[in-house]
C-alpha positions as CSV (number, residue, x, y, z in Angstrom):
1,M,48.2,98.7,81.4
2,S,47.4,101.7,83.4
3,P,50.5,103.5,83.5
4,A,50.4,103.5,87.8
5,W,49.8,99.7,87.4
6,K,52.8,99.3,85.0
7,T,54.7,101.1,87.0
8,E,54.9,98.7,90.0
9,S,54.4,95.7,87.8
10,H,58.1,97.0,86.9
11,H,59.1,97.3,90.4
12,Y,57.8,94.3,91.3
13,Q,59.7,92.4,88.7
14,H,63.0,94.6,89.6
15,Y,62.5,93.5,93.1
16,T,62.0,89.9,92.2
17,H,64.7,89.4,89.8
18,N,67.7,92.1,90.9
19,W,67.0,92.0,95.1
20,A,70.2,91.1,95.5
21,S,71.8,95.1,95.2
22,S,73.2,96.7,98.0
23,I,72.0,99.9,99.6
24,E,74.5,102.2,97.5
25,H,73.0,101.7,94.6
26,L,69.3,102.8,95.7
27,S,68.7,106.9,94.8
28,S,68.7,109.2,97.9
29,Q,64.9,108.9,97.8
30,Q,65.0,105.2,98.4
31,Q,67.6,105.0,101.1
32,C,65.8,107.3,103.2
33,V,62.7,104.8,103.0
34,Q,64.7,102.1,103.0
35,I,66.4,103.4,106.6
36,W,63.5,104.7,107.5
37,A,61.8,100.9,107.6
38,Y,65.2,99.9,108.9
39,I,64.4,102.0,111.8
40,N,60.6,101.0,112.1
41,M,62.3,97.1,112.2
42,R,64.4,98.0,115.5
43,H,62.2,99.8,116.4
44,S,59.8,96.7,116.4
45,I,62.2,94.6,118.4
46,L,63.3,96.9,120.7
47,S,60.1,97.4,122.1
48,L,59.2,93.8,121.5
49,A,62.2,93.7,124.5
50,L,62.1,95.7,126.3
51,M,58.2,94.9,127.0
52,A,59.6,91.2,127.3
53,G,62.2,92.9,130.0
54,S,60.0,91.9,133.4
55,T,59.5,88.1,131.5
56,M,62.1,85.2,132.7
57,A,63.2,84.2,129.8
58,Q,61.9,80.7,128.5
59,G,64.9,79.4,127.7
60,D,67.6,79.8,125.5
61,L,66.5,79.7,121.7
62,A,69.8,80.2,119.8
63,G,71.1,76.6,122.1
64,L,68.0,75.7,121.0
65,L,68.7,75.9,117.3
66,S,72.1,75.3,117.5
67,S,71.5,71.5,118.8
68,Q,69.6,71.2,115.8
69,P,72.0,70.4,113.1
70,D,69.5,70.6,110.4
71,L,68.1,74.1,111.6
72,S,71.5,76.0,111.3
73,T,71.0,78.1,108.2
74,L,67.6,79.5,110.4
75,L,70.3,80.3,113.3
76,E,72.3,82.0,111.0
77,L,69.1,83.9,109.5
78,V,68.0,84.3,113.7
79,S,71.6,86.1,114.3
80,L,71.7,88.9,111.9
81,V,68.8,90.7,114.1
82,D,70.5,91.9,116.6
83,G,69.0,90.9,120.0
84,L,65.8,88.6,118.2
85,A,66.8,85.5,119.3
86,D,67.0,86.8,122.6
87,T,63.4,88.6,122.7
88,L,61.8,85.5,121.2
89,A,63.3,83.1,124.0
90,A,61.5,85.7,126.5
91,A,57.9,85.6,124.6
92,S,55.2,83.6,125.4
93,N,52.2,81.8,123.4
94,I,54.0,81.8,120.5
95,T,54.1,78.9,118.1
96,I,57.4,78.7,115.5
97,F,57.5,77.0,112.1
98,A,61.4,76.0,112.3
99,P,62.7,75.4,108.3
100,T,65.2,73.1,108.0
101,N,68.3,73.5,106.2
102,D,66.8,71.4,102.6
103,A,63.5,73.6,103.2
104,F,66.1,77.1,103.0
105,A,68.3,75.5,100.0
106,R,65.2,74.6,97.7
107,V,63.4,78.1,97.4
108,P,64.4,79.9,94.1
109,R,66.7,83.0,94.6
110,D,64.7,85.2,92.2
111,E,62.3,84.8,94.8
112,P,61.5,87.3,97.8
113,E,61.7,84.6,100.1
114,G,64.8,83.2,98.3
115,A,66.4,87.2,97.7
116,A,66.3,87.6,102.1
117,I,67.9,84.3,102.4
118,E,71.1,83.8,99.8
119,Y,71.5,88.1,100.3
120,R,71.4,88.6,104.1
121,N,72.7,92.5,103.5
122,E,68.7,93.3,103.6
123,T,68.3,92.8,107.2
124,V,64.5,94.0,107.0
125,A,63.6,91.2,104.4
126,V,64.9,88.5,106.9
127,A,63.2,89.8,109.5
128,A,59.9,89.3,107.7
129,L,60.9,86.2,106.2
130,L,61.3,85.2,109.9
131,A,58.6,86.9,111.5
132,N,56.1,85.3,108.8
133,H,57.0,82.0,110.1
134,V,56.2,82.9,114.5
135,F,52.5,82.2,115.0
136,K,51.0,84.5,117.8
137,G,49.5,81.8,120.1
138,V,50.4,78.2,121.1
139,Y,49.5,75.2,118.2
140,P,50.2,72.2,119.2
141,S,49.9,68.8,116.6
142,D,47.5,67.5,118.2
143,V,44.8,70.4,117.9
144,I,44.5,70.7,114.3
145,T,42.1,69.4,111.8
146,D,41.0,69.0,108.0
147,I,39.5,72.2,108.9
148,P,42.2,74.7,108.3
149,T,42.4,77.3,111.3
150,F,44.3,80.6,110.3
151,A,46.5,81.9,112.4
152,Q,47.9,85.9,112.8
153,T,51.8,85.8,112.9
154,L,54.6,88.9,113.6
155,L,55.0,90.2,110.2
156,D,52.6,92.9,110.5
157,N,53.1,96.1,108.3
158,S,56.5,98.0,109.8
159,Y,58.4,95.6,107.6
160,I,58.7,97.8,103.9
161,T,61.7,98.2,102.1
162,A,62.5,100.2,99.3
163,T,61.9,97.7,96.8
164,Q,58.5,96.0,98.9
165,P,56.1,95.5,100.8
166,F,55.5,92.1,102.8
167,S,51.8,92.6,104.2
168,N,49.9,95.2,105.4
169,I,47.0,93.3,107.8
170,T,46.0,94.5,110.9
171,G,47.8,92.6,113.1
172,G,49.8,90.5,111.5
173,A,49.6,88.0,108.3
174,Y,47.7,84.9,108.4
175,N,49.1,81.0,107.5
176,G,46.8,78.6,107.6
177,L,47.0,74.9,109.9
178,V,45.2,71.9,108.4
179,K,45.3,68.5,108.5
180,N,46.8,66.3,105.3
181,G,45.8,62.3,106.0
182,D,48.2,61.7,109.3
183,D,50.6,65.7,108.5
184,V,50.2,68.5,109.7
185,C,50.5,71.4,106.6
186,V,51.2,74.9,106.7
187,L,49.2,77.2,104.6
188,S,50.9,80.4,103.6
189,G,51.0,83.0,100.4
190,E,51.7,81.6,96.4
191,Q,49.6,78.3,97.1
192,T,52.5,77.4,98.9
193,I,52.1,74.1,101.1
194,S,54.2,73.5,104.0
195,T,54.6,70.3,106.0
196,V,55.8,69.9,109.3
197,T,58.5,66.9,109.6
198,Q,59.0,66.9,113.8
199,A,56.1,68.3,116.3
200,D,55.9,70.2,119.2
201,I,60.1,70.7,120.2
202,K,58.7,72.5,123.4
203,L,61.1,75.5,124.6
204,G,59.7,76.3,128.4
205,E,55.8,76.7,128.5
206,G,54.8,79.2,126.2
207,I,56.6,78.2,122.9
208,T,56.0,75.3,120.5
209,I,58.4,75.0,117.6
210,H,57.3,72.8,114.2
211,K,60.3,71.7,111.6
212,V,58.4,72.2,108.2
213,D,60.0,71.5,104.9
214,T,59.1,73.8,102.8
215,V,59.8,78.2,103.8
216,L,56.3,79.5,104.0
217,S,55.6,81.8,101.5
218,F,54.6,86.4,102.0
219,G,51.0,86.7,100.2
220,A,51.4,88.6,96.7
221,P,49.2,91.1,95.4
222,L,45.4,90.6,94.4
223,Q,46.2,91.6,90.3
224,L,49.9,89.3,90.8
225,F,47.9,86.8,91.8
226,T,44.9,87.2,89.9
227,Y,47.2,86.9,86.9
228,R,50.0,84.4,87.8
229,A,46.4,81.8,88.9
230,G,44.8,82.8,85.3
231,Y,42.5,84.4,86.7
232,L,42.3,87.0,83.7
233,N,38.8,88.3,83.6
234,M,39.0,89.4,86.9
235,N,42.2,91.1,86.6
236,A,41.8,92.7,83.5
237,A,38.1,94.1,84.9
238,L,39.6,95.2,88.1
239,E,42.6,97.4,85.8
240,A,39.5,98.7,83.5
241,A,37.2,100.0,86.6
242,N,39.2,102.7,88.0
243,L,37.9,102.1,91.1
244,G,39.8,104.8,92.6
245,F,42.2,102.6,95.5
246,D,44.8,100.3,95.0
247,V,44.4,96.6,95.4
248,G,47.2,95.3,96.6
249,L,50.6,96.9,96.2
250,S,51.8,100.3,97.8
251,G,54.8,103.0,97.1
252,P,54.9,106.0,95.7
253,D,54.2,105.0,92.1
254,Q,50.3,104.3,93.6
255,K,48.1,106.9,92.9
256,G,44.9,106.4,95.2
257,L,44.1,104.7,98.4
258,N,45.9,101.9,99.7
259,I,42.8,100.1,101.4
260,S,43.9,96.6,103.6
261,D,41.8,94.1,105.6
262,F,38.9,93.2,103.2
263,T,37.6,90.4,101.4
264,I,37.5,90.1,98.1
265,F,35.5,87.2,96.1
266,I,36.7,86.2,92.5
267,P,34.7,84.6,90.0
268,T,36.1,82.7,87.3
269,N,37.3,83.1,83.8
270,E,33.9,81.5,82.8
271,A,31.9,83.3,85.7
272,F,32.3,86.4,83.4
273,D,32.2,84.6,80.2
274,N,29.0,83.3,81.2
275,I,27.5,87.1,81.4
276,G,29.5,88.7,78.5
277,S,26.7,90.5,77.3
278,I,26.3,92.0,80.4
279,I,29.7,93.2,80.5
280,E,29.9,94.5,76.7
281,S,26.5,97.6,77.6
282,A,27.6,98.4,81.0
283,D,29.2,101.9,81.6
284,L,31.8,102.1,83.8
285,E,29.6,103.3,86.9
286,T,27.7,99.8,87.0
287,I,31.3,97.7,86.9
288,Q,32.2,99.8,89.0
289,D,29.6,98.7,91.6
290,V,29.9,95.0,90.5
291,L,33.3,94.9,91.5
292,R,32.7,96.9,94.9
293,Y,29.5,94.5,95.3
294,H,32.5,91.9,95.5
295,I,34.1,93.4,98.3
296,I,33.8,93.3,102.3
297,P,35.6,96.1,103.5
298,N,37.4,96.2,107.1
299,N,36.9,92.1,107.6
300,V,39.1,89.4,107.2
301,I,36.7,86.3,106.7
302,F,38.0,83.1,106.2
303,A,35.6,80.0,104.8
304,P,35.5,78.3,107.7
305,S,34.2,80.9,109.7
306,L,31.1,81.6,107.2
307,G,27.3,80.7,107.9
308,N,24.1,81.5,107.6
309,V,24.5,85.3,107.9
310,T,24.5,88.7,105.3
311,I,27.7,90.9,105.7
312,P,27.6,94.5,103.7
313,S,29.9,94.6,100.5
314,F,32.0,97.4,100.1
315,E,29.0,98.8,97.4
316,G,26.8,99.2,100.4
317,T,24.0,96.0,99.3
318,N,24.2,93.0,102.2
319,L,25.9,89.6,100.9
320,T,24.0,86.8,101.8
321,F,26.3,83.6,103.0
322,T,24.8,80.0,102.9
323,V,26.5,76.8,104.3
324,F,26.0,73.4,104.0
325,P,26.5,70.1,105.6
326,D,28.1,68.7,102.9
327,G,30.8,71.1,103.4
328,T,30.2,74.0,100.5
329,A,29.9,77.7,101.3
330,W,28.1,80.3,99.0
331,V,27.9,83.3,98.6
332,N,23.6,84.7,97.4
333,N,23.6,82.1,94.7
334,A,27.4,81.8,93.9
335,K,29.2,78.5,95.7
336,I,32.5,79.4,97.3
337,T,35.2,76.9,94.9
338,F,38.2,77.6,95.8
339,P,38.5,79.1,99.1
340,N,41.0,80.5,101.2
341,T,44.0,82.2,99.6
342,I,46.6,84.3,101.3
343,L,47.5,87.9,99.9
344,F,49.0,90.7,100.6
345,N,47.0,93.0,102.4
346,C,43.3,90.3,102.4
347,V,42.0,86.9,101.5
348,A,40.3,86.1,97.7
349,H,37.6,83.3,97.7
350,V,37.0,82.1,93.8
351,I,33.5,81.6,92.6
352,D,31.5,80.2,90.0
353,T,29.1,83.0,89.1
354,V,29.5,86.9,88.9
355,L,27.5,88.8,91.8
356,A,25.1,91.1,90.8
357,P,24.5,94.1,93.8
358,G,20.9,93.5,95.6
359,E,19.1,91.7,98.4
360,F,19.6,88.3,97.4
361,D,16.7,85.4,99.3
362,R,18.6,82.7,100.4
363,A,15.5,80.2,99.6
364,A,16.4,81.2,95.7
365,L,19.5,78.9,96.5
366,E,19.2,76.1,93.9
367,P,23.1,74.5,94.8
368,S,22.4,71.4,92.6
369,A,22.2,73.8,89.0
370,R,24.9,74.1,87.5
371,A,26.4,77.8,87.4
372,A,26.1,78.8,84.4
373,D,22.1,78.0,85.0
374,R,22.6,79.9,88.4
375,L,23.5,83.4,87.3
376,S,22.9,86.6,88.4
377,F,22.0,88.4,85.6
378,P,19.4,85.8,84.6
379,N,19.3,87.4,80.6
380,A,23.0,87.7,79.9
381,S,24.8,85.5,77.1
382,K,28.1,84.9,76.2
383,V,30.2,87.1,73.4
384,V,33.1,86.4,71.4
385,R,35.3,88.6,73.2
386,L,35.5,90.9,76.4
387,P,35.5,94.5,76.2
388,F,38.5,94.6,78.5
389,T,41.8,95.1,76.7
390,S,45.0,95.1,79.6
391,V,45.7,93.3,82.7
392,A,47.9,94.0,85.3
393,F,51.3,92.0,85.7
394,E,51.4,90.5,81.8
395,G,54.7,89.1,81.0
396,D,55.6,88.3,85.0
397,L,57.7,84.7,84.8
398,M,55.5,82.9,87.4
399,T,52.9,81.4,87.2
400,Y,50.8,78.8,89.2
401,S,50.8,75.9,86.5
402,S,49.3,72.7,88.9
403,T,47.3,73.5,91.9
404,P,48.1,71.2,94.9
405,A,45.6,68.5,95.8
406,L,45.4,69.5,99.1
407,L,44.0,73.2,98.4
408,Q,41.8,71.9,96.2
409,T,40.5,69.2,98.3
410,V,40.1,70.6,101.9
411,A,36.8,72.1,102.7
412,A,35.7,75.6,103.1
413,V,33.7,74.7,106.3
414,A,33.3,72.0,109.0
415,T,30.9,69.4,107.9
416,G,27.6,67.7,110.0
417,A,27.9,67.9,113.8
418,S,31.1,69.5,114.1
419,R,30.1,72.4,111.9
420,S,29.9,75.6,114.6
421,D,26.5,77.4,114.2
422,A,26.8,80.1,111.6
423,A,25.2,82.4,113.9
424,T,28.0,82.3,116.5
425,S,31.4,81.6,114.4
426,A,30.9,84.6,112.1
427,T,30.9,88.4,113.0
428,T,30.5,91.7,110.8
429,T,32.9,93.7,113.2
430,S,34.9,96.8,111.1
431,N,37.9,96.3,112.8
432,G,39.7,94.2,110.8
433,S,39.8,91.6,112.3
434,S,40.0,87.7,111.0
435,T,36.3,86.3,112.3
436,S,38.2,83.0,112.7
437,P,37.6,81.6,116.1
438,P,40.5,80.6,118.0
439,L,41.8,77.3,118.7
440,A,40.8,76.1,122.4
441,T,44.7,76.4,123.4
442,Y,45.4,79.6,121.9
443,T,46.6,81.8,124.5
444,G,46.0,85.3,123.7
445,S,48.7,87.5,121.6
446,A,52.3,87.0,121.6
447,I,53.3,89.9,122.5
448,S,50.7,93.0,122.6
449,L,51.7,96.4,121.8
450,A,53.3,98.6,123.9
451,T,52.0,101.6,125.2
452,S,52.9,105.0,123.6
453,G,55.1,105.6,126.2
454,V,57.4,102.7,125.7
455,M,56.8,102.9,122.3
456,L,58.3,106.6,122.2
457,M,61.5,105.0,124.1
458,A,62.2,102.3,121.8
459,V,62.5,104.3,119.0
460,A,65.2,106.6,120.4
461,V,66.4,103.6,121.8
462,G,66.7,102.3,118.2
463,V,67.6,105.6,116.6
464,A,70.4,105.9,118.9
465,A,72.1,102.2,117.8
466,L,71.7,103.4,114.7
467,L,74.3,106.3,115.4
468,M,76.4,104.5,117.5
């Protein structure tokens, strides 16, 4: 494990197991980070309140929560963030997924979400947890289908503590909405599925509330996910390649540019094994080019947006996408076998073949062939042991011992006539936004960014409030 990753790994593990430590136990530098994060959080909330000042309150959110005995924990958490209930009640075009008391009680306390619930002296963490449950846009239960829709939340990159960044996706972290039989489910980080137990509680015209049985999870950093999910060859390849940028963590210990808003394709362990002879003889530059070819920069692309399009990779050469009426999606000659994993700063799709940089002719795709017969490196063969010897986050105690059935069976794209024309649904923008089209009922961002003058005023008010 490289020194930078080792330091951050211990940093993250310290957070997950000892997060109850209060700010007075931090170093002076960490206290400054913590205080600045709190200022940012207060700045965000106050700026929202200033913007909402001209709008009549849609209703009494605190009063509604008070009327629901099974939402008392949520009410208590909301009350910890000054003005949050009033700000949300005055907002429009948002959907709140409200965990029940039982949902909060079931969260392990050694996880970031559980620590935020248990130790309520961490206002930024509590605010981040709540922001991840507020979706931009109105999503009533009757418009959710068996093809997932991915929507952004209010959890943006301003929620940072001295030990934990919560999200680093422009415009807010994503979560998914999908039908599972008769149930409406929410897909979030760490392979978490939350089921709606009571739907479509209205608070005025612009706020919809759904109760859920499981607290939504934050997205994990990329290499932490690959370790927990068992994609160790990809983890080790990223560790050995030294690409020059950080693929999922931030902080003073990180050396290299932190990147966000990207899409990455993760080959399975078997996919790497199948080209072992190529990896064994490849130099560092070749390994780097291959890994860069698995990344689409500045574009968070979920599978339902894919179609028969080409999109430039981080390596520079195009990736060619193909979708079939049966709901499968392909990138070059690799099948997407596990789509739409929501991570800290990107979305990841698992594929069954390692991609080789270079233009790909869609006509050459043989979808009925075995993965071992669709190699991008045609002369490759297996070897006894790959040359990668170090993995990031080795020793982390959490693993995904079983993947929920819904995540294994949900279609990558719509099937048959319900599938939109790929050319119109997928984009190649470079602004870091998702290419997933919004629902027909989406009515715009819940709260848009303030002008610079209002933001400066909010900062001034936030600092003043801290000093009072």
